[in-house]
KEVEXKE-107754 format. One record per atom (N, C-alpha, C, O): residue in one letter; atom name; z, y, x. Coordinates in Angstrom, 2 decimals. Layout:
+----+----+---------+---------+---------+
| aa | at |      c3 |      c2 |      c1 |
+----+----+---------+---------+---------+
|  a | CA |       Z |       Y |       X |
...
+----+----+---------+---------+---------+
This chain:
+----+----+---------+---------+---------+
| aa | at |      c3 |      c2 |      c1 |
+----+----+---------+---------+---------+
|  x |  N |  -47.90 |    3.06 |   -7.23 |
|  x | CA |  -46.97 |    3.82 |   -6.14 |
|  x |  C |  -46.16 |    3.85 |   -5.44 |
|  x |  O |  -45.11 |    4.16 |   -6.01 |
|  x |  N |  -46.00 |    3.62 |   -4.05 |
|  x | CA |  -44.95 |    2.25 |   -3.66 |
|  x |  C |  -43.70 |    3.82 |   -3.16 |
|  x |  O |  -43.83 |    5.03 |   -3.39 |
|  x |  N |  -42.76 |    3.16 |   -2.55 |
|  x | CA |  -41.67 |    4.64 |   -3.23 |
|  x |  C |  -41.68 |    5.50 |   -1.81 |
|  x |  O |  -41.09 |    6.58 |   -1.84 |
|  x |  N |  -42.39 |    5.05 |   -0.38 |
|  x | CA |  -42.41 |    5.03 |    0.70 |
|  x |  C |  -43.49 |    6.47 |    0.54 |
|  x |  O |  -43.43 |    7.24 |    1.50 |
|  x |  N |  -44.22 |    6.77 |   -0.31 |
|  x | CA |  -45.08 |    7.54 |   -0.19 |
|  x |  C |  -44.41 |    8.89 |    0.01 |
|  x |  O |  -43.27 |    9.16 |   -0.38 |
|  x |  N |  -45.19 |    9.67 |    0.62 |
|  x | CA |  -45.25 |   10.95 |    1.00 |
|  x |  C |  -45.06 |   11.95 |   -0.33 |
|  x |  O |  -44.18 |   12.80 |   -0.25 |
|  x |  N |  -45.70 |   11.89 |   -1.30 |
|  x | CA |  -45.22 |   12.85 |   -2.72 |
|  x |  C |  -44.32 |   12.45 |   -3.58 |
|  x |  O |  -44.17 |   12.94 |   -4.69 |
|  x |  N |  -43.58 |   11.41 |   -3.05 |
|  x | CA |  -42.21 |   10.92 |   -3.88 |
|  x |  C |  -40.69 |   11.29 |   -2.24 |
|  x |  O |  -40.28 |   10.81 |   -1.19 |
|  x |  N |  -40.48 |   12.62 |   -3.32 |
|  x | CA |  -39.15 |   13.26 |   -3.11 |
|  x |  C |  -38.28 |   12.09 |   -2.73 |
|  x |  O |  -37.99 |   11.10 |   -3.39 |
|  x |  N |  -37.94 |   12.44 |   -1.52 |
|  x | CA |  -36.57 |   11.49 |   -1.06 |
|  x |  C |  -35.46 |   10.96 |   -1.92 |
|  x |  O |  -34.95 |    9.84 |   -1.93 |
|  x |  N |  -35.15 |   12.26 |   -2.81 |
|  x | CA |  -34.00 |   12.46 |   -3.56 |
|  x |  C |  -33.69 |   12.55 |   -4.65 |
|  x |  O |  -32.79 |   13.09 |   -5.29 |
|  x |  N |  -35.09 |   11.56 |   -4.95 |
|  x | CA |  -35.67 |   11.05 |   -6.33 |
|  x |  C |  -35.67 |    9.48 |   -6.85 |
|  x |  O |  -36.04 |    8.75 |   -5.93 |
|  x |  N |  -35.46 |    8.99 |   -7.64 |
|  x | CA |  -35.19 |    7.03 |   -7.76 |
|  x |  C |  -36.96 |    7.31 |   -8.25 |
|  x |  O |  -37.55 |    8.38 |   -8.22 |
|  x |  N |  -37.60 |    5.66 |   -8.76 |
|  x | CA |  -38.70 |    5.53 |   -8.69 |
|  x |  C |  -39.00 |    5.99 |  -10.67 |
|  x |  O |  -40.05 |    5.67 |  -11.22 |
|  x |  N |  -38.08 |    6.60 |  -11.26 |
|  x | CA |  -38.09 |    6.65 |  -12.60 |
|  x |  C |  -38.29 |    8.59 |  -12.57 |
|  x |  O |  -38.31 |    9.15 |  -13.67 |
|  x |  N |  -38.42 |    9.37 |  -11.41 |
|  x | CA |  -38.39 |   10.34 |  -11.32 |
|  x |  C |  -36.98 |   11.13 |  -10.80 |
|  x |  O |  -36.70 |   11.64 |   -9.71 |
|  x |  N |  -36.24 |   11.00 |  -12.04 |
|  x | CA |  -34.69 |   11.33 |  -11.76 |
|  x |  C |  -33.63 |   11.21 |  -10.63 |
|  x |  O |  -33.42 |   10.21 |   -9.94 |
|  x |  N |  -32.87 |   12.68 |  -10.57 |
|  x | CA |  -32.49 |   12.78 |   -9.63 |
|  x |  C |  -31.51 |   11.70 |   -9.12 |
|  x |  O |  -30.81 |   11.40 |  -10.09 |
|  x |  N |  -31.04 |   10.77 |   -7.73 |
|  x | CA |  -30.19 |   10.00 |   -7.37 |
|  x |  C |  -28.87 |   10.70 |   -7.61 |
|  x |  O |  -28.68 |   11.88 |   -7.33 |
|  x |  N |  -27.89 |    9.83 |   -8.20 |
|  x | CA |  -26.52 |   10.01 |   -8.09 |
|  x |  C |  -25.45 |    9.46 |   -6.91 |
|  x |  O |  -25.61 |    8.28 |   -6.59 |
|  x |  N |  -24.92 |    9.83 |   -6.57 |
|  x | CA |  -23.89 |    9.42 |   -5.43 |
|  x |  C |  -22.38 |    8.86 |   -6.55 |
|  x |  O |  -22.28 |    9.29 |   -7.69 |
|  x |  N |  -21.34 |    7.88 |   -5.97 |
|  x | CA |  -19.92 |    7.78 |   -6.84 |
|  x |  C |  -20.22 |    8.19 |   -8.04 |
|  x |  O |  -21.43 |    8.16 |   -8.25 |
|  x |  N |  -19.40 |    8.66 |   -9.14 |
|  x | CA |  -19.24 |    9.08 |   -9.95 |
|  x |  C |  -20.46 |   10.37 |  -10.74 |
|  x |  O |  -20.42 |   10.92 |  -11.83 |
|  x |  N |  -21.43 |   10.48 |   -9.63 |
|  x | CA |  -22.08 |   11.31 |  -10.80 |
|  x |  C |  -22.71 |   12.36 |  -10.35 |
|  x |  O |  -23.65 |   12.86 |  -10.97 |
|  x |  N |  -22.16 |   12.93 |   -8.97 |
|  x | CA |  -22.04 |   13.85 |   -8.28 |
|  x |  C |  -23.53 |   13.80 |   -7.44 |
|  x |  O |  -23.55 |   12.87 |   -6.64 |
|  x |  N |  -24.74 |   14.60 |   -7.48 |
|  x | CA |  -25.66 |   14.61 |   -7.05 |
|  x |  C |  -25.99 |   14.48 |   -5.76 |
|  x |  O |  -25.15 |   15.03 |   -5.05 |
|  x |  N |  -26.81 |   13.99 |   -5.21 |
|  x | CA |  -27.50 |   13.66 |   -3.36 |
|  x |  C |  -27.19 |   15.31 |   -2.67 |
|  x |  O |  -26.67 |   15.61 |   -1.60 |
|  x |  N |  -27.71 |   16.07 |   -3.65 |
|  x | CA |  -27.51 |   17.54 |   -2.90 |
|  x |  C |  -26.71 |   18.82 |   -3.80 |
|  x |  O |  -27.26 |   19.89 |   -4.07 |
|  x |  N |  -25.44 |   18.49 |   -4.16 |
|  x | CA |  -25.04 |   19.28 |   -4.53 |
|  x |  C |  -24.33 |   20.46 |   -4.07 |
|  x |  O |  -23.43 |   20.11 |   -3.31 |
|  x |  N |  -24.37 |   21.59 |   -4.21 |
|  x | CA |  -24.24 |   22.72 |   -3.67 |
|  x |  C |  -22.66 |   22.73 |   -3.03 |
|  x |  O |  -21.67 |   22.51 |   -3.73 |
|  x |  N |  -22.63 |   23.00 |   -1.70 |
|  x | CA |  -21.59 |   22.89 |   -0.94 |
|  x |  C |  -19.62 |   24.19 |   -1.77 |
|  x |  O |  -18.39 |   24.19 |   -1.78 |
|  x |  N |  -20.86 |   25.00 |   -2.27 |
|  x | CA |  -19.57 |   25.94 |   -3.03 |
|  x |  C |  -19.13 |   25.28 |   -4.65 |
|  x |  O |  -18.07 |   25.54 |   -5.22 |
|  x |  N |  -20.13 |   24.45 |   -5.15 |
|  x | CA |  -20.02 |   23.87 |   -6.28 |
|  x |  C |  -18.87 |   22.59 |   -6.64 |
|  x |  O |  -18.39 |   22.34 |   -7.74 |
|  x |  N |  -18.63 |   21.89 |   -5.35 |
|  x | CA |  -17.81 |   21.00 |   -4.99 |
|  x |  C |  -16.79 |   21.67 |   -4.28 |
|  x |  O |  -15.95 |   20.82 |   -4.01 |
|  x |  N |  -16.46 |   22.73 |   -3.86 |
|  x | CA |  -15.33 |   23.67 |   -3.49 |
|  x |  C |  -14.79 |   24.17 |   -5.15 |
|  x |  O |  -13.65 |   24.37 |   -5.56 |
|  x |  N |  -15.93 |   24.26 |   -5.75 |
|  x | CA |  -15.35 |   24.82 |   -7.09 |
|  x |  C |  -14.30 |   24.00 |   -7.79 |
|  x |  O |  -13.35 |   24.58 |   -8.31 |
|  x |  N |  -14.38 |   22.98 |   -7.83 |
|  x | CA |  -13.76 |   21.73 |   -8.35 |
|  x |  C |  -12.66 |   21.12 |   -7.73 |
|  x |  O |  -11.60 |   20.87 |   -8.32 |
|  x |  N |  -12.93 |   20.84 |   -6.37 |
|  x | CA |  -12.26 |   20.46 |   -5.47 |
|  x |  C |  -10.71 |   21.39 |   -5.40 |
|  x |  O |   -9.62 |   20.83 |   -5.56 |
|  x |  N |  -10.80 |   22.33 |   -5.24 |
|  x | CA |   -9.60 |   23.17 |   -5.04 |
|  x |  C |   -8.99 |   23.58 |   -6.20 |
|  x |  O |   -7.78 |   23.58 |   -5.95 |
|  x |  N |   -9.16 |   23.91 |   -7.24 |
|  x | CA |   -7.98 |   23.60 |   -8.67 |
|  x |  C |   -7.43 |   22.19 |   -8.29 |
|  x |  O |   -6.22 |   22.23 |   -8.54 |
|  x |  N |   -7.73 |   21.15 |   -7.89 |
|  x | CA |   -7.91 |   19.90 |   -7.98 |
|  x |  C |   -6.69 |   19.68 |   -6.82 |
|  x |  O |   -5.77 |   18.94 |   -7.15 |
|  x |  N |   -6.67 |   20.10 |   -5.92 |
|  x | CA |   -5.76 |   20.26 |   -4.70 |
|  x |  C |   -4.89 |   20.90 |   -5.21 |
|  x |  O |   -3.79 |   20.39 |   -5.43 |
|  x |  N |   -5.18 |   22.29 |   -5.57 |
|  x | CA |   -3.64 |   23.00 |   -6.15 |
|  x |  C |   -2.76 |   22.09 |   -7.21 |
|  x |  O |   -1.57 |   22.12 |   -6.88 |
|  x |  N |   -2.92 |   21.57 |   -7.98 |
|  x | CA |   -2.55 |   20.70 |   -8.89 |
|  x |  C |   -2.12 |   19.71 |   -8.57 |
|  x |  O |   -1.25 |   19.06 |   -9.14 |
|  x |  N |   -2.54 |   19.54 |   -7.85 |
|  x | CA |   -1.54 |   17.97 |   -6.56 |
|  x |  C |   -0.57 |   18.22 |   -5.66 |
|  x |  O |    0.33 |   17.49 |   -5.25 |
|  x |  N |   -0.93 |   19.62 |   -5.33 |
|  x | CA |    0.27 |   19.88 |   -4.54 |
|  x |  C |    1.24 |   20.23 |   -5.20 |
|  x |  O |    2.34 |   19.87 |   -4.79 |
|  x |  N |    1.18 |   20.88 |   -6.21 |
|  x | CA |    2.06 |   21.80 |   -7.28 |
|  x |  C |    3.03 |   20.31 |   -7.59 |
|  x |  O |    4.21 |   20.22 |   -7.24 |
|  x |  N |    2.50 |   19.56 |   -8.06 |
|  x | CA |    3.19 |   18.17 |   -8.65 |
|  x |  C |    4.68 |   18.07 |   -7.94 |
|  x |  O |    5.68 |   17.53 |   -8.40 |
|  x |  N |    4.48 |   18.89 |   -6.38 |
|  x | CA |    5.29 |   17.56 |   -5.75 |
|  x |  C |    6.64 |   18.80 |   -5.72 |
|  x |  O |    7.46 |   18.86 |   -4.80 |
|  x |  N |    6.63 |   19.52 |   -6.64 |
|  x | CA |    7.36 |   21.41 |   -7.14 |
|  x |  C |    8.73 |   20.82 |   -7.14 |
|  x |  O |    9.74 |   20.98 |   -6.45 |
|  x |  N |    8.25 |   19.75 |   -8.63 |
|  x | CA |    9.21 |   19.38 |   -9.52 |
|  x |  C |   10.24 |   18.15 |   -9.59 |
|  x |  O |    9.65 |   17.19 |   -9.09 |
|  x |  N |   11.27 |   17.84 |   -9.92 |
|  x | CA |   11.62 |   16.81 |   -9.95 |
|  x |  C |   11.95 |   16.18 |  -11.47 |
|  x |  O |   12.98 |   15.51 |  -11.53 |
|  x |  N |   11.11 |   16.34 |  -12.81 |
|  x | CA |   11.26 |   16.36 |  -13.84 |
|  x |  C |    9.79 |   15.66 |  -13.58 |
|  x |  O |    8.95 |   15.94 |  -12.73 |
|  x |  N |    9.78 |   14.34 |  -14.90 |
|  x | CA |    9.01 |   13.41 |  -15.48 |
|  x |  C |    8.50 |   13.20 |  -16.44 |
|  x |  O |    9.07 |   12.18 |  -16.82 |
|  x |  N |    7.39 |   13.59 |  -17.57 |
|  x | CA |    7.65 |   13.54 |  -19.22 |
|  x |  C |    6.25 |   12.36 |  -19.15 |
|  x |  O |    5.08 |   12.54 |  -18.82 |
|  x |  N |    6.95 |   11.19 |  -19.60 |
|  x | CA |    6.16 |    9.65 |  -20.03 |
|  x |  C |    6.40 |    9.01 |  -21.17 |
|  x |  O |    7.26 |    8.13 |  -21.25 |
|  x |  N |    5.34 |    9.57 |  -22.57 |
|  x | CA |    5.19 |    8.16 |  -23.48 |
|  x |  C |    6.74 |    9.18 |  -24.13 |
|  x |  O |    7.86 |    8.66 |  -24.21 |
|  x |  N |    6.41 |   10.83 |  -24.58 |
|  x | CA |    7.56 |   11.12 |  -24.95 |
|  x |  C |    8.80 |   11.83 |  -24.53 |
|  x |  O |    9.39 |   12.81 |  -24.99 |
|  x |  N |    9.10 |   10.75 |  -23.20 |
|  x | CA |   10.63 |   11.05 |  -22.60 |
|  x |  C |   10.91 |   11.97 |  -21.69 |
|  x |  O |   10.03 |   11.95 |  -20.84 |
|  x |  N |   11.35 |   12.40 |  -21.56 |
|  x | CA |   11.82 |   12.70 |  -20.11 |
|  x |  C |   12.79 |   12.75 |  -19.54 |
|  x |  O |   13.98 |   12.81 |  -19.83 |
|  x |  N |   11.79 |   12.69 |  -18.08 |
|  x | CA |   13.02 |   11.79 |  -17.15 |
|  x |  C |   13.43 |   12.60 |  -15.34 |
|  x |  O |   12.59 |   13.34 |  -14.83 |
|  x |  N |   14.46 |   12.36 |  -14.78 |
|  x | CA |   14.58 |   13.16 |  -13.59 |
|  x |  C |   14.78 |   12.10 |  -12.43 |
|  x |  O |   15.71 |   11.29 |  -12.37 |
|  x |  N |   13.53 |   12.26 |  -11.31 |
|  x | CA |   13.46 |   11.89 |  -10.61 |
|  x |  C |   14.98 |   11.76 |   -9.18 |
|  x |  O |   14.91 |   12.31 |   -8.08 |
|  x |  N |   15.86 |   11.13 |   -9.54 |
|  x | CA |   16.88 |   11.22 |   -8.65 |
|  x |  C |   17.14 |   10.66 |   -7.20 |
|  x |  O |   16.24 |   10.06 |   -6.63 |
|  x |  N |   18.02 |   10.80 |   -6.78 |
|  x | CA |   18.31 |   10.33 |   -5.03 |
|  x |  C |   17.93 |    9.24 |   -4.63 |
|  x |  O |   18.73 |    8.30 |   -4.71 |
|  x |  N |   16.84 |    9.06 |   -4.17 |
|  x | CA |   16.39 |    7.54 |   -3.09 |
|  x |  C |   15.32 |    7.48 |   -4.43 |
|  x |  O |   14.78 |    6.37 |   -4.36 |
|  x |  N |   14.77 |    8.25 |   -5.68 |
|  x | CA |   13.40 |    7.75 |   -6.50 |
|  x |  C |   13.70 |    7.38 |   -7.68 |
|  x |  O |   12.97 |    7.11 |   -8.63 |
|  x |  N |   14.44 |    7.37 |   -7.60 |
|  x | CA |   15.01 |    6.58 |   -9.10 |
|  x |  C |   15.05 |    7.15 |  -10.61 |
|  x |  O |   15.97 |    7.85 |  -11.02 |
|  x |  N |   14.20 |    6.84 |  -11.21 |
|  x | CA |   14.16 |    7.76 |  -13.14 |
|  x |  C |   15.44 |    8.22 |  -13.25 |
|  x |  O |   16.33 |    8.32 |  -12.41 |
|  x |  N |   15.40 |    8.39 |  -14.05 |
|  x | CA |   16.82 |    8.60 |  -15.05 |
|  x |  C |   16.77 |    9.31 |  -16.08 |
|  x |  O |   16.87 |   10.53 |  -16.07 |
|  x |  N |   16.64 |    8.70 |  -16.94 |
|  x | CA |   16.27 |    9.89 |  -18.31 |
|  x |  C |   17.24 |   10.82 |  -18.64 |
|  x |  O |   18.40 |   10.42 |  -18.59 |
|  x |  N |   16.99 |   12.25 |  -19.04 |
|  x | CA |   17.57 |   13.50 |  -19.93 |
|  x |  C |   18.39 |   13.00 |  -20.54 |
|  x |  O |   18.55 |   11.83 |  -20.90 |
|  x |  N |   19.21 |   14.27 |  -20.72 |
|  x | CA |   19.87 |   14.06 |  -21.57 |
|  x |  C |   19.14 |   14.47 |  -23.39 |
|  x |  O |   18.56 |   15.53 |  -23.61 |
|  x |  N |   19.37 |   13.39 |  -24.45 |
|  x | CA |   18.49 |   14.05 |  -25.42 |
|  x |  C |   19.60 |   15.50 |  -25.80 |
|  x |  O |   20.80 |   15.73 |  -25.64 |
|  x |  N |   18.63 |   16.11 |  -26.28 |
|  x | CA |   19.03 |   17.46 |  -27.18 |
|  x |  C |   20.22 |   16.98 |  -28.03 |
|  x |  O |   20.04 |   15.82 |  -28.39 |
|  x |  N |   21.51 |   17.56 |  -28.51 |
|  x | CA |   22.60 |   17.72 |  -29.59 |
|  x |  C |   21.65 |   17.50 |  -30.67 |
|  x |  O |   22.06 |   16.37 |  -30.91 |
|  x |  N |   20.64 |   17.68 |  -31.61 |
|  x | CA |   20.35 |   17.62 |  -32.94 |
|  x |  C |   19.72 |   16.77 |  -32.96 |
|  x |  O |   19.57 |   16.40 |  -34.12 |
|  x |  N |   18.78 |   15.64 |  -31.68 |
|  x | CA |   18.14 |   14.62 |  -32.16 |
|  x |  C |   19.83 |   13.40 |  -31.39 |
|  x |  O |   19.97 |   12.22 |  -31.68 |
|  x |  N |   20.31 |   13.79 |  -30.93 |
|  x | CA |   21.18 |   12.41 |  -30.66 |
|  x |  C |   22.47 |   12.92 |  -32.01 |
|  x |  O |   23.57 |   12.36 |  -31.98 |
|  x |  N |   22.33 |   13.40 |  -32.52 |
|  x | CA |   23.85 |   13.77 |  -33.55 |
|  x |  C |   22.94 |   12.74 |  -34.95 |
|  x |  O |   23.43 |   11.90 |  -35.71 |
|  x |  N |   21.74 |   13.15 |  -34.88 |
|  x | CA |   21.04 |   12.08 |  -36.08 |
|  x |  C |   20.37 |   11.41 |  -35.88 |
|  x |  O |   19.37 |   11.28 |  -36.58 |
|  x |  N |   20.70 |   10.42 |  -34.50 |
|  x | CA |   20.10 |    8.90 |  -34.05 |
|  x |  C |   20.17 |    8.06 |  -35.30 |
|  x |  O |   19.16 |    7.75 |  -35.93 |
|  x |  N |   21.39 |    7.70 |  -35.65 |
|  x | CA |   22.08 |    6.00 |  -36.25 |
|  x |  C |   22.77 |    6.77 |  -37.85 |
|  x |  O |   23.35 |    6.06 |  -38.67 |
+----+----+---------+---------+---------+
């Protein structure tokens, strides 16, 4: 049966499964469902600009003036038992 047959829905592939676009979104994903996913992502991205602290590989840093990373001071208990 040719793929241009009127009985074959346009949003279905040859095997009858729904076609996907990008990272797994169906071609006919309802807008409300996209908004449910994207609104929290946008809020988290926006909130990330409120802080100047960064945690990376179990170490804490502060973003100083000029955008440089400076390590935070170690807690006194860890610093005294270090050597």
